[in-house]
LUMGUMAR-958705 format. One record per residue (C-alpha): chain; residue number from 0; x, y, z. Coordinates in steps of 0.25 Angstrom, whole numbers. Layout:
REM LUMGUMAR-958705
<node mol="A" seq="NUM" X="X" Y="Y" Z="Z"/>
...
REM end
This chain:
REM LUMGUMAR-958705
<node mol="A" seq="0" X="248" Y="88" Z="-70"/>
<node mol="A" seq="1" X="258" Y="81" Z="-62"/>
<node mol="A" seq="2" X="263" Y="67" Z="-65"/>
<node mol="A" seq="3" X="253" Y="61" Z="-54"/>
<node mol="A" seq="4" X="241" Y="67" Z="-62"/>
<node mol="A" seq="5" X="248" Y="63" Z="-75"/>
<node mol="A" seq="6" X="248" Y="49" Z="-71"/>
<node mol="A" seq="7" X="236" Y="48" Z="-61"/>
<node mol="A" seq="8" X="225" Y="53" Z="-70"/>
<node mol="A" seq="9" X="227" Y="44" Z="-82"/>
<node mol="A" seq="10" X="230" Y="32" Z="-73"/>
<node mol="A" seq="11" X="216" Y="35" Z="-66"/>
<node mol="A" seq="12" X="209" Y="35" Z="-79"/>
<node mol="A" seq="13" X="216" Y="22" Z="-84"/>
<node mol="A" seq="14" X="211" Y="15" Z="-71"/>
<node mol="A" seq="15" X="197" Y="20" Z="-72"/>
<node mol="A" seq="16" X="197" Y="16" Z="-86"/>
<node mol="A" seq="17" X="201" Y="2" Z="-83"/>
<node mol="A" seq="18" X="192" Y="0" Z="-72"/>
<node mol="A" seq="19" X="180" Y="6" Z="-79"/>
<node mol="A" seq="20" X="178" Y="-7" Z="-87"/>
<node mol="A" seq="21" X="180" Y="-18" Z="-77"/>
<node mol="A" seq="22" X="178" Y="-29" Z="-87"/>
<node mol="A" seq="23" X="188" Y="-24" Z="-96"/>
<node mol="A" seq="24" X="198" Y="-21" Z="-85"/>
<node mol="A" seq="25" X="197" Y="-36" Z="-80"/>
<node mol="A" seq="26" X="199" Y="-41" Z="-94"/>
<node mol="A" seq="27" X="211" Y="-32" Z="-96"/>
<node mol="A" seq="28" X="217" Y="-37" Z="-82"/>
<node mol="A" seq="29" X="215" Y="-51" Z="-86"/>
<node mol="A" seq="30" X="223" Y="-49" Z="-99"/>
<node mol="A" seq="31" X="234" Y="-43" Z="-91"/>
<node mol="A" seq="32" X="233" Y="-54" Z="-81"/>
<node mol="A" seq="33" X="234" Y="-64" Z="-92"/>
<node mol="A" seq="34" X="246" Y="-58" Z="-98"/>
<node mol="A" seq="35" X="252" Y="-57" Z="-84"/>
<node mol="A" seq="36" X="250" Y="-72" Z="-80"/>
<node mol="A" seq="37" X="255" Y="-76" Z="-94"/>
<node mol="A" seq="38" X="268" Y="-68" Z="-92"/>
<node mol="A" seq="39" X="270" Y="-73" Z="-78"/>
<node mol="A" seq="40" X="268" Y="-88" Z="-82"/>
<node mol="A" seq="41" X="277" Y="-87" Z="-94"/>
<node mol="A" seq="42" X="288" Y="-80" Z="-85"/>
<node mol="A" seq="43" X="286" Y="-90" Z="-74"/>
<node mol="A" seq="44" X="287" Y="-102" Z="-83"/>
<node mol="A" seq="45" X="300" Y="-96" Z="-89"/>
<node mol="A" seq="46" X="306" Y="-93" Z="-75"/>
<node mol="A" seq="47" X="302" Y="-108" Z="-71"/>
<node mol="A" seq="48" X="309" Y="-113" Z="-84"/>
<node mol="A" seq="49" X="322" Y="-106" Z="-81"/>
<node mol="A" seq="50" X="321" Y="-109" Z="-66"/>
<node mol="A" seq="51" X="319" Y="-124" Z="-69"/>
<node mol="A" seq="52" X="330" Y="-124" Z="-80"/>
<node mol="A" seq="53" X="340" Y="-118" Z="-69"/>
<node mol="A" seq="54" X="336" Y="-128" Z="-58"/>
<node mol="A" seq="55" X="346" Y="-138" Z="-61"/>
<node mol="A" seq="56" X="358" Y="-129" Z="-64"/>
<node mol="A" seq="57" X="355" Y="-121" Z="-51"/>
<node mol="A" seq="58" X="357" Y="-133" Z="-43"/>
<node mol="A" seq="59" X="371" Y="-136" Z="-49"/>
<node mol="A" seq="60" X="383" Y="-133" Z="-40"/>
<node mol="A" seq="61" X="394" Y="-129" Z="-49"/>
<node mol="A" seq="62" X="401" Y="-117" Z="-54"/>
<node mol="A" seq="63" X="402" Y="-121" Z="-69"/>
<node mol="A" seq="64" X="394" Y="-130" Z="-78"/>
<node mol="A" seq="65" X="398" Y="-137" Z="-91"/>
<node mol="A" seq="66" X="388" Y="-140" Z="-101"/>
<node mol="A" seq="67" X="389" Y="-144" Z="-116"/>
<node mol="A" seq="68" X="386" Y="-132" Z="-125"/>
<node mol="A" seq="69" X="376" Y="-140" Z="-132"/>
<node mol="A" seq="70" X="368" Y="-142" Z="-119"/>
<node mol="A" seq="71" X="355" Y="-134" Z="-120"/>
<node mol="A" seq="72" X="352" Y="-135" Z="-105"/>
<node mol="A" seq="73" X="355" Y="-145" Z="-94"/>
<node mol="A" seq="74" X="343" Y="-154" Z="-97"/>
<node mol="A" seq="75" X="348" Y="-155" Z="-112"/>
<node mol="A" seq="76" X="363" Y="-157" Z="-110"/>
<node mol="A" seq="77" X="373" Y="-161" Z="-120"/>
<node mol="A" seq="78" X="384" Y="-170" Z="-114"/>
<node mol="A" seq="79" X="399" Y="-168" Z="-114"/>
<node mol="A" seq="80" X="410" Y="-176" Z="-108"/>
<node mol="A" seq="81" X="413" Y="-176" Z="-94"/>
<node mol="A" seq="82" X="428" Y="-174" Z="-97"/>
<node mol="A" seq="83" X="425" Y="-160" Z="-101"/>
<node mol="A" seq="84" X="420" Y="-158" Z="-87"/>
<node mol="A" seq="85" X="432" Y="-164" Z="-81"/>
<node mol="A" seq="86" X="441" Y="-155" Z="-89"/>
<node mol="A" seq="87" X="435" Y="-143" Z="-81"/>
<node mol="A" seq="88" X="443" Y="-149" Z="-69"/>
<node mol="A" seq="89" X="455" Y="-144" Z="-76"/>
<node mol="A" seq="90" X="452" Y="-130" Z="-72"/>
<node mol="A" seq="91" X="458" Y="-126" Z="-59"/>
<node mol="A" seq="92" X="445" Y="-119" Z="-55"/>
<node mol="A" seq="93" X="437" Y="-131" Z="-56"/>
<node mol="A" seq="94" X="436" Y="-140" Z="-44"/>
<node mol="A" seq="95" X="424" Y="-150" Z="-48"/>
<node mol="A" seq="96" X="417" Y="-154" Z="-61"/>
<node mol="A" seq="97" X="405" Y="-163" Z="-61"/>
<node mol="A" seq="98" X="397" Y="-169" Z="-72"/>
<node mol="A" seq="99" X="382" Y="-168" Z="-72"/>
<node mol="A" seq="100" X="373" Y="-177" Z="-80"/>
<node mol="A" seq="101" X="359" Y="-174" Z="-85"/>
<node mol="A" seq="102" X="348" Y="-182" Z="-91"/>
<node mol="A" seq="103" X="333" Y="-183" Z="-93"/>
<node mol="A" seq="104" X="327" Y="-196" Z="-89"/>
<node mol="A" seq="105" X="313" Y="-201" Z="-86"/>
<node mol="A" seq="106" X="310" Y="-205" Z="-71"/>
<node mol="A" seq="107" X="299" Y="-215" Z="-68"/>
<node mol="A" seq="108" X="289" Y="-211" Z="-58"/>
<node mol="A" seq="109" X="289" Y="-220" Z="-46"/>
<node mol="A" seq="110" X="274" Y="-220" Z="-44"/>
<node mol="A" seq="111" X="269" Y="-219" Z="-59"/>
<node mol="A" seq="112" X="281" Y="-225" Z="-66"/>
<node mol="A" seq="113" X="279" Y="-214" Z="-76"/>
<node mol="A" seq="114" X="292" Y="-207" Z="-82"/>
<node mol="A" seq="115" X="296" Y="-193" Z="-82"/>
<node mol="A" seq="116" X="308" Y="-186" Z="-87"/>
<node mol="A" seq="117" X="318" Y="-179" Z="-77"/>
<node mol="A" seq="118" X="332" Y="-174" Z="-77"/>
<node mol="A" seq="119" X="343" Y="-183" Z="-71"/>
<node mol="A" seq="120" X="355" Y="-176" Z="-65"/>
<node mol="A" seq="121" X="368" Y="-185" Z="-63"/>
<node mol="A" seq="122" X="380" Y="-180" Z="-56"/>
<node mol="A" seq="123" X="391" Y="-185" Z="-46"/>
<node mol="A" seq="124" X="384" Y="-185" Z="-32"/>
<node mol="A" seq="125" X="397" Y="-181" Z="-26"/>
<node mol="A" seq="126" X="398" Y="-168" Z="-34"/>
<node mol="A" seq="127" X="386" Y="-161" Z="-28"/>
<node mol="A" seq="128" X="384" Y="-153" Z="-40"/>
<node mol="A" seq="129" X="369" Y="-151" Z="-37"/>
<node mol="A" seq="130" X="367" Y="-141" Z="-26"/>
<node mol="A" seq="131" X="355" Y="-148" Z="-21"/>
<node mol="A" seq="132" X="355" Y="-152" Z="-6"/>
<node mol="A" seq="133" X="347" Y="-165" Z="-9"/>
<node mol="A" seq="134" X="357" Y="-169" Z="-19"/>
<node mol="A" seq="135" X="369" Y="-166" Z="-11"/>
<node mol="A" seq="136" X="363" Y="-174" Z="1"/>
<node mol="A" seq="137" X="360" Y="-186" Z="-8"/>
<node mol="A" seq="138" X="373" Y="-186" Z="-16"/>
<node mol="A" seq="139" X="379" Y="-198" Z="-9"/>
<node mol="A" seq="140" X="366" Y="-206" Z="-11"/>
<node mol="A" seq="141" X="366" Y="-202" Z="-26"/>
<node mol="A" seq="142" X="379" Y="-210" Z="-28"/>
<node mol="A" seq="143" X="371" Y="-223" Z="-26"/>
<node mol="A" seq="144" X="367" Y="-230" Z="-38"/>
<node mol="A" seq="145" X="353" Y="-226" Z="-45"/>
<node mol="A" seq="146" X="350" Y="-215" Z="-35"/>
<node mol="A" seq="147" X="344" Y="-201" Z="-39"/>
<node mol="A" seq="148" X="338" Y="-189" Z="-33"/>
<node mol="A" seq="149" X="325" Y="-184" Z="-38"/>
<node mol="A" seq="150" X="321" Y="-170" Z="-39"/>
<node mol="A" seq="151" X="309" Y="-167" Z="-30"/>
<node mol="A" seq="152" X="305" Y="-155" Z="-38"/>
<node mol="A" seq="153" X="302" Y="-164" Z="-50"/>
<node mol="A" seq="154" X="288" Y="-165" Z="-56"/>
<node mol="A" seq="155" X="278" Y="-173" Z="-49"/>
<node mol="A" seq="156" X="277" Y="-183" Z="-61"/>
<node mol="A" seq="157" X="289" Y="-190" Z="-55"/>
<node mol="A" seq="158" X="281" Y="-194" Z="-43"/>
<node mol="A" seq="159" X="281" Y="-189" Z="-28"/>
<node mol="A" seq="160" X="295" Y="-193" Z="-26"/>
<node mol="A" seq="161" X="297" Y="-188" Z="-12"/>
<node mol="A" seq="162" X="285" Y="-196" Z="-7"/>
<node mol="A" seq="163" X="290" Y="-208" Z="-15"/>
<node mol="A" seq="164" X="304" Y="-207" Z="-9"/>
<node mol="A" seq="165" X="298" Y="-206" Z="5"/>
<node mol="A" seq="166" X="290" Y="-219" Z="2"/>
<node mol="A" seq="167" X="303" Y="-226" Z="-3"/>
<node mol="A" seq="168" X="299" Y="-226" Z="-18"/>
<node mol="A" seq="169" X="312" Y="-221" Z="-24"/>
<node mol="A" seq="170" X="315" Y="-230" Z="-35"/>
<node mol="A" seq="171" X="312" Y="-226" Z="-50"/>
<node mol="A" seq="172" X="318" Y="-225" Z="-64"/>
<node mol="A" seq="173" X="325" Y="-214" Z="-72"/>
<node mol="A" seq="174" X="327" Y="-217" Z="-86"/>
<node mol="A" seq="175" X="322" Y="-232" Z="-83"/>
<node mol="A" seq="176" X="334" Y="-233" Z="-73"/>
<node mol="A" seq="177" X="330" Y="-237" Z="-59"/>
<node mol="A" seq="178" X="334" Y="-226" Z="-48"/>
<node mol="A" seq="179" X="332" Y="-223" Z="-34"/>
<node mol="A" seq="180" X="328" Y="-209" Z="-29"/>
<node mol="A" seq="181" X="335" Y="-206" Z="-16"/>
<node mol="A" seq="182" X="331" Y="-192" Z="-14"/>
<node mol="A" seq="183" X="325" Y="-179" Z="-19"/>
<node mol="A" seq="184" X="331" Y="-165" Z="-23"/>
<node mol="A" seq="185" X="325" Y="-152" Z="-28"/>
<node mol="A" seq="186" X="328" Y="-147" Z="-41"/>
<node mol="A" seq="187" X="315" Y="-144" Z="-50"/>
<node mol="A" seq="188" X="310" Y="-147" Z="-63"/>
<node mol="A" seq="189" X="312" Y="-140" Z="-76"/>
<node mol="A" seq="190" X="307" Y="-139" Z="-90"/>
<node mol="A" seq="191" X="317" Y="-149" Z="-94"/>
<node mol="A" seq="192" X="314" Y="-160" Z="-84"/>
<node mol="A" seq="193" X="303" Y="-163" Z="-74"/>
<node mol="A" seq="194" X="312" Y="-168" Z="-63"/>
<node mol="A" seq="195" X="326" Y="-171" Z="-59"/>
<node mol="A" seq="196" X="335" Y="-182" Z="-54"/>
<node mol="A" seq="197" X="349" Y="-181" Z="-48"/>
<node mol="A" seq="198" X="358" Y="-193" Z="-48"/>
<node mol="A" seq="199" X="373" Y="-197" Z="-48"/>
<node mol="A" seq="200" X="380" Y="-197" Z="-61"/>
<node mol="A" seq="201" X="381" Y="-213" Z="-61"/>
<node mol="A" seq="202" X="367" Y="-214" Z="-58"/>
<node mol="A" seq="203" X="364" Y="-205" Z="-70"/>
<node mol="A" seq="204" X="372" Y="-214" Z="-79"/>
<node mol="A" seq="205" X="363" Y="-226" Z="-75"/>
<node mol="A" seq="206" X="351" Y="-218" Z="-78"/>
<node mol="A" seq="207" X="356" Y="-214" Z="-91"/>
<node mol="A" seq="208" X="364" Y="-226" Z="-95"/>
<node mol="A" seq="209" X="368" Y="-220" Z="-109"/>
<node mol="A" seq="210" X="375" Y="-209" Z="-102"/>
<node mol="A" seq="211" X="390" Y="-209" Z="-96"/>
<node mol="A" seq="212" X="397" Y="-201" Z="-86"/>
<node mol="A" seq="213" X="407" Y="-195" Z="-97"/>
<node mol="A" seq="214" X="395" Y="-187" Z="-103"/>
<node mol="A" seq="215" X="390" Y="-176" Z="-94"/>
<node mol="A" seq="216" X="379" Y="-166" Z="-96"/>
<node mol="A" seq="217" X="385" Y="-155" Z="-87"/>
<node mol="A" seq="218" X="397" Y="-152" Z="-79"/>
<node mol="A" seq="219" X="397" Y="-145" Z="-65"/>
<node mol="A" seq="220" X="410" Y="-138" Z="-61"/>
<node mol="A" seq="221" X="414" Y="-132" Z="-48"/>
<node mol="A" seq="222" X="425" Y="-122" Z="-46"/>
<node mol="A" seq="223" X="435" Y="-118" Z="-35"/>
<node mol="A" seq="224" X="430" Y="-109" Z="-25"/>
<node mol="A" seq="225" X="433" Y="-95" Z="-29"/>
<node mol="A" seq="226" X="436" Y="-99" Z="-44"/>
<node mol="A" seq="227" X="430" Y="-90" Z="-54"/>
<node mol="A" seq="228" X="418" Y="-96" Z="-61"/>
<node mol="A" seq="229" X="420" Y="-87" Z="-74"/>
<node mol="A" seq="230" X="435" Y="-90" Z="-75"/>
<node mol="A" seq="231" X="433" Y="-105" Z="-73"/>
<node mol="A" seq="232" X="422" Y="-105" Z="-84"/>
<node mol="A" seq="233" X="430" Y="-98" Z="-94"/>
<node mol="A" seq="234" X="442" Y="-107" Z="-92"/>
<node mol="A" seq="235" X="433" Y="-120" Z="-93"/>
<node mol="A" seq="236" X="427" Y="-114" Z="-106"/>
<node mol="A" seq="237" X="441" Y="-113" Z="-112"/>
<node mol="A" seq="238" X="445" Y="-127" Z="-106"/>
<node mol="A" seq="239" X="433" Y="-135" Z="-110"/>
<node mol="A" seq="240" X="428" Y="-139" Z="-123"/>
<node mol="A" seq="241" X="419" Y="-129" Z="-130"/>
<node mol="A" seq="242" X="407" Y="-137" Z="-130"/>
<node mol="A" seq="243" X="405" Y="-136" Z="-115"/>
<node mol="A" seq="244" X="398" Y="-124" Z="-108"/>
<node mol="A" seq="245" X="404" Y="-119" Z="-95"/>
<node mol="A" seq="246" X="393" Y="-112" Z="-87"/>
<node mol="A" seq="247" X="393" Y="-105" Z="-74"/>
<node mol="A" seq="248" X="381" Y="-107" Z="-65"/>
<node mol="A" seq="249" X="374" Y="-95" Z="-70"/>
<node mol="A" seq="250" X="377" Y="-98" Z="-84"/>
<node mol="A" seq="251" X="371" Y="-112" Z="-83"/>
<node mol="A" seq="252" X="358" Y="-107" Z="-77"/>
<node mol="A" seq="253" X="357" Y="-97" Z="-88"/>
<node mol="A" seq="254" X="360" Y="-108" Z="-98"/>
<node mol="A" seq="255" X="349" Y="-117" Z="-93"/>
<node mol="A" seq="256" X="339" Y="-105" Z="-93"/>
<node mol="A" seq="257" X="343" Y="-100" Z="-107"/>
<node mol="A" seq="258" X="340" Y="-114" Z="-113"/>
<node mol="A" seq="259" X="326" Y="-113" Z="-108"/>
<node mol="A" seq="260" X="325" Y="-98" Z="-112"/>
<node mol="A" seq="261" X="331" Y="-98" Z="-126"/>
<node mol="A" seq="262" X="332" Y="-113" Z="-131"/>
<node mol="A" seq="263" X="320" Y="-120" Z="-126"/>
<node mol="A" seq="264" X="307" Y="-116" Z="-132"/>
<node mol="A" seq="265" X="300" Y="-115" Z="-118"/>
<node mol="A" seq="266" X="308" Y="-102" Z="-115"/>
<node mol="A" seq="267" X="303" Y="-95" Z="-127"/>
<node mol="A" seq="268" X="289" Y="-100" Z="-124"/>
<node mol="A" seq="269" X="288" Y="-94" Z="-111"/>
<node mol="A" seq="270" X="294" Y="-81" Z="-116"/>
<node mol="A" seq="271" X="285" Y="-80" Z="-127"/>
<node mol="A" seq="272" X="273" Y="-83" Z="-118"/>
<node mol="A" seq="273" X="277" Y="-71" Z="-110"/>
<node mol="A" seq="274" X="277" Y="-62" Z="-122"/>
<node mol="A" seq="275" X="264" Y="-67" Z="-126"/>
<node mol="A" seq="276" X="258" Y="-64" Z="-113"/>
<node mol="A" seq="277" X="263" Y="-50" Z="-114"/>
<node mol="A" seq="278" X="257" Y="-49" Z="-128"/>
<node mol="A" seq="279" X="244" Y="-54" Z="-124"/>
<node mol="A" seq="280" X="243" Y="-45" Z="-112"/>
<node mol="A" seq="281" X="247" Y="-33" Z="-121"/>
<node mol="A" seq="282" X="235" Y="-36" Z="-131"/>
<node mol="A" seq="283" X="225" Y="-37" Z="-120"/>
<node mol="A" seq="284" X="229" Y="-24" Z="-113"/>
<node mol="A" seq="285" X="230" Y="-17" Z="-126"/>
<node mol="A" seq="286" X="216" Y="-21" Z="-129"/>
<node mol="A" seq="287" X="211" Y="-16" Z="-116"/>
<node mol="A" seq="288" X="218" Y="-3" Z="-117"/>
<node mol="A" seq="289" X="214" Y="-1" Z="-131"/>
<node mol="A" seq="290" X="200" Y="-3" Z="-128"/>
<node mol="A" seq="291" X="200" Y="7" Z="-117"/>
<node mol="A" seq="292" X="206" Y="17" Z="-126"/>
<node mol="A" seq="293" X="195" Y="14" Z="-137"/>
<node mol="A" seq="294" X="184" Y="14" Z="-127"/>
<node mol="A" seq="295" X="188" Y="28" Z="-120"/>
<node mol="A" seq="296" X="193" Y="34" Z="-133"/>
<node mol="A" seq="297" X="182" Y="45" Z="-132"/>
<node mol="A" seq="298" X="185" Y="48" Z="-117"/>
<node mol="A" seq="299" X="200" Y="49" Z="-121"/>
<node mol="A" seq="300" X="197" Y="59" Z="-132"/>
<node mol="A" seq="301" X="189" Y="67" Z="-123"/>
<node mol="A" seq="302" X="200" Y="68" Z="-113"/>
<node mol="A" seq="303" X="210" Y="72" Z="-124"/>
<node mol="A" seq="304" X="200" Y="83" Z="-128"/>
<node mol="A" seq="305" X="201" Y="88" Z="-113"/>
<node mol="A" seq="306" X="216" Y="89" Z="-114"/>
<node mol="A" seq="307" X="221" Y="76" Z="-110"/>
<node mol="A" seq="308" X="234" Y="72" Z="-117"/>
<node mol="A" seq="309" X="237" Y="59" Z="-124"/>
<node mol="A" seq="310" X="247" Y="55" Z="-114"/>
<node mol="A" seq="311" X="236" Y="55" Z="-103"/>
<node mol="A" seq="312" X="229" Y="44" Z="-111"/>
<node mol="A" seq="313" X="242" Y="36" Z="-113"/>
<node mol="A" seq="314" X="244" Y="36" Z="-98"/>
<node mol="A" seq="315" X="230" Y="31" Z="-96"/>
<node mol="A" seq="316" X="232" Y="19" Z="-105"/>
<node mol="A" seq="317" X="246" Y="16" Z="-99"/>
<node mol="A" seq="318" X="239" Y="17" Z="-85"/>
<node mol="A" seq="319" X="229" Y="7" Z="-89"/>
<node mol="A" seq="320" X="240" Y="-2" Z="-94"/>
<node mol="A" seq="321" X="246" Y="-1" Z="-81"/>
<node mol="A" seq="322" X="234" Y="-4" Z="-73"/>
<node mol="A" seq="323" X="231" Y="-16" Z="-82"/>
<node mol="A" seq="324" X="245" Y="-22" Z="-80"/>
<node mol="A" seq="325" X="244" Y="-21" Z="-65"/>
<node mol="A" seq="326" X="229" Y="-26" Z="-64"/>
<node mol="A" seq="327" X="233" Y="-38" Z="-73"/>
<node mol="A" seq="328" X="247" Y="-41" Z="-67"/>
<node mol="A" seq="329" X="242" Y="-42" Z="-52"/>
<node mol="A" seq="330" X="232" Y="-54" Z="-54"/>
<node mol="A" seq="331" X="241" Y="-59" Z="-65"/>
<node mol="A" seq="332" X="253" Y="-60" Z="-55"/>
<node mol="A" seq="333" X="244" Y="-67" Z="-45"/>
<node mol="A" seq="334" X="239" Y="-77" Z="-55"/>
<node mol="A" seq="335" X="253" Y="-80" Z="-60"/>
<node mol="A" seq="336" X="257" Y="-82" Z="-45"/>
<node mol="A" seq="337" X="247" Y="-93" Z="-44"/>
<node mol="A" seq="338" X="250" Y="-99" Z="-58"/>
<node mol="A" seq="339" X="265" Y="-99" Z="-54"/>
<node mol="A" seq="340" X="262" Y="-108" Z="-42"/>
<node mol="A" seq="341" X="253" Y="-117" Z="-50"/>
<node mol="A" seq="342" X="264" Y="-118" Z="-61"/>
<node mol="A" seq="343" X="275" Y="-121" Z="-50"/>
<node mol="A" seq="344" X="266" Y="-132" Z="-45"/>
<node mol="A" seq="345" X="264" Y="-139" Z="-58"/>
<node mol="A" seq="346" X="278" Y="-137" Z="-65"/>
<node mol="A" seq="347" X="286" Y="-139" Z="-53"/>
<node mol="A" seq="348" X="295" Y="-127" Z="-57"/>
<node mol="A" seq="349" X="297" Y="-114" Z="-50"/>
<node mol="A" seq="350" X="289" Y="-102" Z="-55"/>
<node mol="A" seq="351" X="293" Y="-91" Z="-45"/>
<node mol="A" seq="352" X="285" Y="-78" Z="-45"/>
<node mol="A" seq="353" X="297" Y="-68" Z="-44"/>
<node mol="A" seq="354" X="296" Y="-53" Z="-41"/>
<node mol="A" seq="355" X="304" Y="-51" Z="-54"/>
<node mol="A" seq="356" X="294" Y="-59" Z="-62"/>
<node mol="A" seq="357" X="282" Y="-51" Z="-56"/>
<node mol="A" seq="358" X="289" Y="-38" Z="-60"/>
<node mol="A" seq="359" X="293" Y="-43" Z="-74"/>
<node mol="A" seq="360" X="279" Y="-48" Z="-77"/>
<node mol="A" seq="361" X="272" Y="-35" Z="-72"/>
<node mol="A" seq="362" X="282" Y="-26" Z="-80"/>
<node mol="A" seq="363" X="278" Y="-36" Z="-92"/>
<node mol="A" seq="364" X="263" Y="-34" Z="-90"/>
<node mol="A" seq="365" X="265" Y="-19" Z="-88"/>
<node mol="A" seq="366" X="273" Y="-18" Z="-101"/>
<node mol="A" seq="367" X="262" Y="-26" Z="-108"/>
<node mol="A" seq="368" X="251" Y="-16" Z="-103"/>
<node mol="A" seq="369" X="259" Y="-4" Z="-106"/>
<node mol="A" seq="370" X="262" Y="-9" Z="-120"/>
<node mol="A" seq="371" X="247" Y="-11" Z="-122"/>
<node mol="A" seq="372" X="245" Y="3" Z="-117"/>
<node mol="A" seq="373" X="255" Y="8" Z="-127"/>
<node mol="A" seq="374" X="248" Y="1" Z="-138"/>
<node mol="A" seq="375" X="234" Y="6" Z="-134"/>
<node mol="A" seq="376" X="237" Y="21" Z="-132"/>
<node mol="A" seq="377" X="238" Y="22" Z="-147"/>
<node mol="A" seq="378" X="223" Y="21" Z="-147"/>
<node mol="A" seq="379" X="222" Y="34" Z="-139"/>
<node mol="A" seq="380" X="225" Y="42" Z="-152"/>
<node mol="A" seq="381" X="211" Y="39" Z="-156"/>
<node mol="A" seq="382" X="205" Y="47" Z="-144"/>
<node mol="A" seq="383" X="206" Y="60" Z="-152"/>
<node mol="A" seq="384" X="196" Y="70" Z="-147"/>
<node mol="A" seq="385" X="195" Y="76" Z="-161"/>
<node mol="A" seq="386" X="190" Y="62" Z="-166"/>
<node mol="A" seq="387" X="181" Y="60" Z="-154"/>
<node mol="A" seq="388" X="173" Y="73" Z="-154"/>
REM end
């Protein structure tokens, strides 16, 4: 028998065996579908978590970034002295060094007067360290006292800010301090903050009266054109105090994502949920395949007595596993696509359905079904012609 027959005949038998009992087939497909959706959603939430964690660092325009080594992430910074940042200017490759101030504070909804916490970014408006067009266009106005820019992608609980600004209602409070919203920009919410506000460093100090300009949360460094980022980083690490981390742009993104993946419990929860989806699907598919083998044990024994080898039945079981994986994955993908859109509309965080994710989940489901098949084939040993007849 050539390889086509070697594969075709057990595959055909597996398909007919599955479709013979439509009710059982639907139940098996729903089990795989459930596992597929669970894995898709867990991976989607995890990717959304990482994307939102990197949303602020992505918008920073710099070559190197200083943070205290005790800072777990940008939203939980440990302050250090501004003089440490200024020392970086002693390196000939460094052209500019600007401080960045970070703080969580409640903003009062203009309409409802309710308060909700957001992240406040304070910086020198002339530094243009935020690579956001709306911020660059408003940097002159941000020098004015008590002015801020509001993140249009913040959660709706802060109020319909664009409509309010168009109606001339732009005065509210942050941390019980009256401010004027002079425009909007686009950044996006995260698991740490439901919204964002950008203001000048002086206005930041007015919003947080217990802070001072000498204690900074982060430093943004720009290098000369053509300067080696790696060399400048190594030199600054040797020159600055040991409690300061010197990150490149890519390292800062990785540092933010690593906090949510390994330090914050939510990263573990999403990873654990993915594994549990795999286990649940494995159990369901195993039960279906196991029941099929038990129900057709006499038929398998008859075929063995006719001369069919054990490998033939192994191929039948694995073909059934493959069909279940495909039949469960297709509707699972379509359902997950709709759930992604629903989650984006409710969380206000991106959940892209990438090709790489689709392939990953399919291989994940395929491995789940094949593992179930591997466990189920042990029951084939019971289909012994000598015991049956």
